[in-house]
C-alpha positions, 0 to 999 in steps of 0.5 A: 451762878457760881456764887449761888452754888458755892457761896464764893465771892468772885470779883467781876474782873476774874469773870471777865478774864476767864470769858475774855481769855477764852474768847480771844483764843477762839478769835485767833483761829484763822481756819474755819476747819478748826472751828467746826468741833468747837461749833459742834460742842457749842450746839450740843451744849445749847441742846443740853441747856434746852433739855434742862430748861424743859425738864424744869418747866415740865417738872411740877405742872399743875393739873389742867383742870385748875388752869384757865383755858384762855387768858384775858385779852388784856394780857395779849400785848404782854405775851407778844412783847415777850415773844418779840423780845426773845426773838430779837435776842436770838437774832443778836446772838446768832449774828454775833457768832 
């Protein structure tokens, strides 16, 4: 993302150092009372991300009259596989926190 917006080539090791250093500092906190503000910030950032995604999704929708009301049944397995994949990804993230 940084490379796309700034045209700067940053080595993958530097990305790992930035994220890893921050994660190690967070892992060293022993009292959960100090983690509450960080959790609040992370929840606010997640909500802001959801709002931004919805803004991009609903920004340039085609009119309803040009869309098909229902997809063919052959596309139904693809739909369910995407939903299951997304829900499993959410479970992995929430368990690791």
